[in-house]
C-alpha positions as CSV (number, residue, x, y, z in Angstrom):
1,M,15.8,-13.8,-33.2
2,V,15.7,-12.9,-29.4
3,K,14.1,-9.5,-28.6
4,K,15.4,-7.9,-25.4
5,V,12.2,-6.8,-23.3
6,Y,13.0,-5.1,-19.7
7,F,10.4,-5.7,-17.3
8,D,12.5,-5.1,-14.2
9,N,11.6,-1.4,-13.7
10,A,10.9,-1.8,-10.0
11,A,14.7,-2.7,-9.5
12,S,15.9,0.4,-11.6
13,T,14.8,2.2,-14.8
14,P,16.7,3.6,-17.8
15,L,18.3,7.0,-17.5
16,H,16.3,9.4,-19.4
17,P,18.4,11.2,-22.3
18,K,17.5,14.8,-20.8
19,V,18.8,13.6,-17.4
20,L,22.0,12.6,-18.8
21,E,22.0,16.0,-20.8
22,K,21.7,17.8,-17.4
23,M,24.2,16.1,-15.4
24,L,27.1,16.1,-18.1
25,P,28.2,19.8,-17.3
26,Y,28.5,18.6,-13.5
27,L,30.6,15.7,-14.5
28,S,33.0,17.9,-16.4
29,E,32.8,21.8,-16.4
30,Y,31.4,22.3,-13.1
31,F,33.5,20.1,-10.9
32,G,33.8,22.4,-7.8
33,N,33.0,21.0,-4.2
34,P,29.7,22.7,-3.3
35,S,31.0,23.7,0.3
36,S,33.8,25.7,-1.0
37,I,33.1,29.5,-1.0
38,H,34.9,30.4,-4.3
39,E,33.0,30.8,-7.7
40,A,33.3,27.1,-8.8
41,G,31.8,25.8,-5.5
42,R,29.0,28.7,-5.3
43,K,28.0,27.6,-8.7
44,V,27.5,24.1,-7.8
45,R,25.9,25.1,-4.7
46,V,23.1,27.0,-6.4
47,A,22.2,24.1,-8.7
48,I,21.9,21.8,-5.7
49,E,19.6,24.4,-3.8
50,E,17.6,24.8,-7.2
51,A,17.4,21.0,-7.3
52,R,16.0,21.0,-3.5
53,E,13.3,23.7,-4.6
54,V,12.4,21.2,-7.2
55,V,12.0,18.1,-4.9
56,A,10.4,20.1,-2.5
57,G,7.8,21.7,-4.9
58,F,6.9,18.3,-6.4
59,I,5.5,17.1,-2.7
60,N,4.4,20.3,-1.3
61,A,7.1,20.5,1.0
62,D,9.3,23.4,2.1
63,P,12.8,23.3,0.7
64,A,14.6,23.1,4.2
65,E,12.7,19.7,4.7
66,I,14.4,18.1,2.0
67,Y,17.7,16.1,2.8
68,F,19.7,14.7,-0.3
69,V,21.1,11.1,0.2
70,S,22.6,8.2,-1.7
71,G,19.5,6.4,-2.5
72,G,16.4,4.8,-1.4
73,T,18.2,2.6,1.3
74,E,19.7,5.8,2.9
75,A,16.6,7.5,2.4
76,N,14.9,5.1,4.8
77,N,17.7,4.3,7.2
78,F,18.2,8.1,7.9
79,P,14.8,9.1,9.3
80,L,14.1,5.8,11.0
81,F,17.4,5.9,13.0
82,G,17.2,9.9,13.2
83,I,13.7,10.0,14.6
84,A,14.0,7.0,16.8
85,K,17.3,8.0,18.7
86,T,16.4,11.6,19.0
87,E,12.8,11.0,20.0
88,F,14.3,8.6,22.8
89,Q,16.5,11.3,24.2
90,E,13.8,13.7,24.5
91,S,11.0,11.5,25.8
92,G,12.2,8.0,26.4
93,K,9.9,6.3,24.2
94,R,11.5,3.3,22.5
95,G,8.5,1.5,20.9
96,I,8.5,1.3,17.1
97,V,5.6,-0.2,15.0
98,S,5.8,-1.4,11.3
99,S,4.5,-4.2,9.0
100,K,6.1,-7.5,8.0
101,T,5.9,-6.4,4.2
102,E,8.3,-3.6,4.5
103,H,11.5,-3.5,2.2
104,H,14.4,-5.0,3.6
105,C,16.1,-1.8,4.4
106,V,13.6,-0.8,6.6
107,L,13.2,-4.3,8.2
108,E,17.0,-4.7,8.8
109,S,17.0,-1.0,10.4
110,L,14.4,-2.0,12.8
111,D,16.4,-5.4,13.5
112,E,19.4,-3.0,14.4
113,L,17.4,-0.7,16.4
114,S,16.1,-4.0,18.2
115,R,19.5,-4.9,19.1
116,Q,20.3,-1.4,20.4
117,G,17.3,-1.4,23.1
118,F,14.3,-0.4,21.0
119,E,11.2,-2.3,20.8
120,T,9.9,-3.0,17.5
121,I,6.5,-4.7,16.5
122,L,5.6,-5.9,13.1
123,S,2.0,-6.2,12.2
124,D,0.5,-8.7,10.2
125,V,-1.1,-8.0,6.9
126,R,-3.9,-8.9,4.6
127,S,-3.6,-11.7,1.9
128,D,-3.1,-8.8,-0.5
129,S,-0.3,-7.5,1.2
130,S,-1.9,-4.5,2.8
131,L,-2.1,-3.2,6.4
132,E,-5.4,-3.4,8.0
133,T,-6.0,0.0,10.1
134,E,-7.6,-1.5,13.2
135,K,-4.5,-4.0,13.5
136,V,-2.1,-1.2,13.4
137,K,-4.2,0.9,15.9
138,S,-4.1,-2.1,18.4
139,L,0.0,-2.1,18.2
140,L,0.2,1.7,18.9
141,C,0.7,2.5,22.6
142,A,0.6,6.4,23.4
143,G,3.3,7.0,25.8
144,K,5.6,4.2,24.8
145,T,5.3,4.3,20.8
146,S,7.5,6.8,19.0
147,L,7.5,6.1,15.5
148,L,5.2,4.2,13.0
149,S,6.6,3.3,9.6
150,V,4.6,2.0,6.7
151,I,5.5,1.4,3.1
152,H,3.4,3.4,0.7
153,A,3.3,1.2,-2.8
154,N,4.7,-2.3,-2.0
155,N,8.0,-3.2,-4.1
156,E,6.8,-6.3,-4.8
157,T,3.0,-6.6,-4.9
158,G,2.2,-3.0,-5.8
159,T,-0.2,-3.0,-2.9
160,I,-0.9,0.7,-1.7
161,N,-1.2,1.4,1.9
162,D,-3.5,4.2,3.1
163,I,-0.7,6.3,4.5
164,K,-2.8,9.4,5.5
165,A,-4.8,6.9,7.5
166,M,-1.7,5.7,8.9
167,A,-0.4,9.0,9.8
168,E,-3.5,9.9,11.6
169,L,-3.3,6.8,13.6
170,A,0.2,7.5,14.6
171,H,-0.4,11.3,15.5
172,E,-3.6,9.9,17.6
173,S,-1.0,8.1,19.7
174,K,1.6,10.9,19.9
175,A,3.9,9.1,17.7
176,W,5.9,10.3,14.4
177,F,4.9,8.8,11.2
178,H,7.4,7.7,8.3
179,S,6.7,6.1,4.9
180,D,9.0,4.4,2.4
181,A,7.7,5.8,-0.9
182,V,10.4,4.7,-3.1
183,Q,8.1,3.1,-5.6
184,S,5.2,5.5,-5.6
185,F,7.3,8.5,-6.0
186,G,7.1,10.2,-9.4
187,K,4.4,7.8,-10.5
188,V,1.3,9.0,-8.3
189,P,0.8,12.4,-6.9
190,I,2.1,12.9,-3.4
191,D,1.3,16.0,-1.1
192,V,3.2,15.6,2.2
193,K,0.9,18.2,3.8
194,A,-2.5,16.6,2.4
195,L,-1.0,13.3,3.6
196,G,-0.1,14.2,7.1
197,V,3.2,12.4,6.9
198,D,6.4,13.4,9.3
199,A,9.1,11.7,7.0
200,L,9.0,10.5,3.4
201,S,11.7,8.5,1.3
202,F,12.1,8.4,-2.2
203,S,14.9,7.5,-4.8
204,S,16.2,8.8,-8.1
205,H,16.8,5.5,-10.2
206,K,13.2,4.3,-9.9
207,I,12.0,7.3,-12.0
208,N,14.6,7.2,-14.9
209,G,17.1,9.3,-12.8
210,P,20.6,8.1,-12.0
211,K,21.5,5.8,-9.3
212,G,23.5,7.3,-6.2
213,A,20.8,9.9,-5.4
214,G,17.7,10.0,-3.3
215,A,15.9,12.1,-0.8
216,A,14.1,12.2,2.5
217,F,11.4,14.6,3.3
218,V,11.5,15.4,7.1
219,K,8.8,17.5,8.4
220,S,10.0,20.9,10.3
221,G,9.6,20.1,14.0
222,T,10.2,16.2,13.5
223,P,13.2,15.1,15.9
224,L,16.2,14.1,13.6
225,S,19.8,13.1,14.2
226,P,22.2,12.5,11.8
227,L,23.5,9.0,10.4
228,I,26.5,9.9,8.6
229,F,29.0,12.3,10.6
230,G,31.8,14.4,9.4
231,G,30.5,17.6,7.8
232,S,28.2,20.2,8.2
233,Q,26.3,19.2,4.8
234,E,22.5,19.1,4.4
235,R,22.2,21.6,7.5
236,N,24.3,19.3,9.8
237,R,22.2,16.5,9.3
238,R,24.2,14.3,6.6
239,G,28.1,14.6,6.4
240,G,30.0,14.1,3.3
241,T,30.4,16.0,-0.1
242,E,27.3,15.9,-2.1
243,N,27.0,14.3,-5.4
244,P,26.0,17.1,-7.6
245,A,25.7,15.4,-10.9
246,A,23.3,12.7,-9.6
247,I,21.2,15.6,-7.4
248,I,20.9,17.4,-10.7
249,G,19.9,14.4,-12.5
250,F,17.5,13.5,-10.0
251,A,15.7,16.9,-10.2
252,E,15.4,17.1,-13.8
253,A,13.8,13.1,-13.7
254,I,11.1,14.8,-11.4
255,K,10.7,17.6,-13.8
256,I,9.9,15.2,-16.4
257,S,7.6,12.8,-14.2
258,S,5.5,15.9,-13.2
259,E,5.1,16.8,-16.9
260,L,4.2,13.2,-18.0
261,M,3.0,11.6,-14.7
262,E,-0.8,11.2,-15.8
263,Q,0.3,9.9,-19.2
264,N,2.9,7.5,-17.9
265,F,0.3,6.0,-15.5
266,E,-1.9,5.6,-18.2
267,V,0.5,4.0,-20.6
268,V,1.7,1.6,-17.7
269,R,-2.0,0.8,-16.6
270,N,-2.7,-0.2,-20.2
271,L,0.4,-2.7,-20.2
272,R,-0.2,-4.1,-17.1
273,S,-3.9,-5.1,-18.0
274,K,-2.9,-6.4,-21.3
275,F,-0.1,-8.8,-19.5
276,V,-2.9,-9.9,-17.0
277,E,-5.3,-10.8,-19.7
278,G,-2.8,-12.6,-21.5
279,L,-1.7,-14.5,-18.4
280,F,-5.3,-15.4,-17.5
281,S,-6.1,-16.4,-21.0
282,M,-3.0,-19.0,-21.4
283,D,-4.1,-20.6,-17.6
284,P,-6.8,-19.0,-15.4
285,V,-6.6,-21.6,-12.7
286,G,-2.7,-22.0,-12.2
287,I,-1.8,-18.4,-12.4
288,E,-2.6,-16.2,-9.7
289,I,-2.0,-12.3,-9.6
290,N,-0.9,-11.0,-6.1
291,G,-1.9,-7.8,-4.6
292,G,-5.5,-7.2,-4.9
293,N,-7.4,-4.5,-6.7
294,D,-5.6,-1.3,-5.1
295,V,-2.4,-1.5,-6.7
296,I,0.1,0.7,-8.4
297,P,0.2,-0.5,-12.0
298,Y,3.9,-0.3,-12.2
299,V,4.4,-3.6,-10.5
300,L,2.9,-7.1,-11.1
301,S,3.4,-10.1,-8.9
302,V,2.6,-13.6,-10.4
303,T,2.5,-17.0,-8.8
304,F,2.6,-20.0,-10.5
305,R,0.7,-22.3,-8.1
306,H,2.7,-25.3,-7.0
307,E,-0.1,-27.7,-7.8
308,Y,0.5,-27.1,-11.4
309,Y,3.8,-25.9,-11.7
310,N,7.4,-26.7,-10.6
311,S,8.3,-24.1,-8.4
312,D,11.6,-22.8,-9.3
313,A,11.9,-19.0,-9.7
314,E,15.4,-19.3,-10.2
315,A,15.0,-21.7,-13.4
316,M,12.2,-19.7,-14.6
317,L,13.9,-16.2,-14.6
318,I,16.9,-18.0,-16.4
319,Y,14.6,-19.0,-19.0
320,L,12.9,-15.9,-19.6
321,D,16.5,-14.2,-19.6
322,I,17.9,-16.6,-22.3
323,N,14.7,-15.7,-24.4
324,G,15.4,-12.0,-23.8
325,V,12.9,-11.2,-21.1
326,A,14.3,-9.5,-17.9
327,A,12.4,-10.0,-14.7
328,S,12.7,-10.7,-11.0
329,N,11.3,-12.6,-8.1
330,G,11.5,-9.9,-5.7
331,A,13.5,-7.0,-4.4
332,A,16.7,-6.4,-6.3
333,C,18.6,-5.9,-3.0
334,T,17.9,-9.6,-2.3
335,S,17.1,-11.3,-5.4
336,G,20.6,-12.6,-5.8
337,T,19.8,-15.0,-2.6
338,L,16.6,-16.2,-4.2
339,K,15.4,-16.9,-0.9
340,P,11.4,-17.2,-0.4
341,S,10.1,-13.6,-0.5
342,H,9.1,-12.7,3.0
343,V,6.3,-10.4,1.4
344,I,4.7,-13.3,-0.2
345,L,5.0,-15.4,2.8
346,S,3.5,-12.8,5.1
347,M,0.4,-12.8,2.8
348,G,-0.4,-15.9,3.8
349,K,1.4,-18.0,0.9
350,T,3.5,-21.4,1.1
351,I,7.1,-21.5,0.9
352,E,6.4,-23.5,-2.6
353,E,3.9,-20.5,-3.7
354,A,6.6,-17.9,-2.9
355,R,9.4,-19.9,-4.7
356,G,7.1,-19.8,-7.9
357,T,6.4,-16.2,-7.6
358,L,7.8,-13.7,-10.2
359,R,7.8,-10.0,-10.5
360,F,7.4,-7.9,-13.6
361,S,7.4,-4.4,-13.6
362,F,6.8,-1.6,-16.3
363,G,8.0,1.6,-17.4
364,S,6.9,4.3,-19.6
365,Q,9.3,2.9,-22.1
366,N,7.8,-0.1,-22.6
367,T,5.5,-1.0,-25.3
368,P,2.3,-3.3,-26.2
369,E,4.8,-5.3,-28.5
370,E,7.1,-6.2,-25.6
371,V,4.0,-7.2,-23.6
372,E,3.1,-9.5,-26.5
373,Y,6.5,-11.1,-26.9
374,A,6.8,-11.7,-23.1
375,L,3.7,-13.3,-23.3
376,E,4.8,-15.7,-25.9
377,I,8.0,-16.6,-23.9
378,L,5.5,-17.1,-20.9
379,Q,3.3,-19.4,-22.9
380,K,6.3,-21.5,-23.6
381,L,7.5,-21.3,-20.1
382,T,4.2,-22.7,-18.8
383,L,4.3,-25.7,-21.0
384,K,8.2,-26.2,-19.9
385,F,7.3,-26.1,-16.0
386,R,4.1,-27.7,-15.8
387,K,3.7,-30.8,-13.7
């Protein structure tokens, strides 16, 4: 009998039952528009503002610094465009520095800003996909650079960047600092005041919350203009009626994550260790783990080296799926194209190695038995795809 094992939690996580329970009244009974002044609207407004306080408290921010958006993509687009454009209007600075291993929603935002006259520079990375502090420092130019954006935990390799150090570099160059924390939020402690970041992006459905909700932290005093126009919502910074059910569900997911963060981290760390041990036991030479030592355990990037295996991630993923194991070859936003991963290529690997790379990502709902089953299927996969 084929089991069903879900190891694609970096793409999306299952909705927690308590989150669904919290959302249901706002999908039926409490349907008022939060911008309306009548009781039905006020009741929903109060719930949204209470959710804002939950988000703010979780990262040691002020509620006025939290902006609700539609998800991680908008949470990254909003501060990138909002800071870059407003800072240019105020100071004339047009330089933006980032890295080659950012999520596509950051890279494509930077491409668009380049077309609008901004000067974007992407830093090379180490072989583990992390950024080198001195390399980034050499790209920053006081008086010209307005913004530095660096991902916190890489969505494909799990590699963690030192965003506190990056924020300090940005501020030394009189630039603002933004970080994409979509994969780390709710999984490791984040204190925006201690880290010194000016803007941070995160999403609900990565932590067992609903899709359609995310948030951006933007520190008070940071230049910011709207990305979406058409209303006075979110303190005139984001037009459009809010998604109350998703926002309230997001806040509930944060409460659960806060209570169980250490426990969940340990569960996932043990699952990843067991998975890695099993992979190395079946082939210590032909299988390579990406990301180095400083990684978030929720993500595991595995390369089947082309010297030993046929590099065909699509066929591998189909084989795994037929046998009940859900995995991916990179970010869900682009995996449908099955192009070689820009992250893996930026680490110095070949196109063949990138095409032979899979991502397994874990959640607290996963079990050691599921890891054992996945390893059984992978053992068969190695025989099937071996050259």
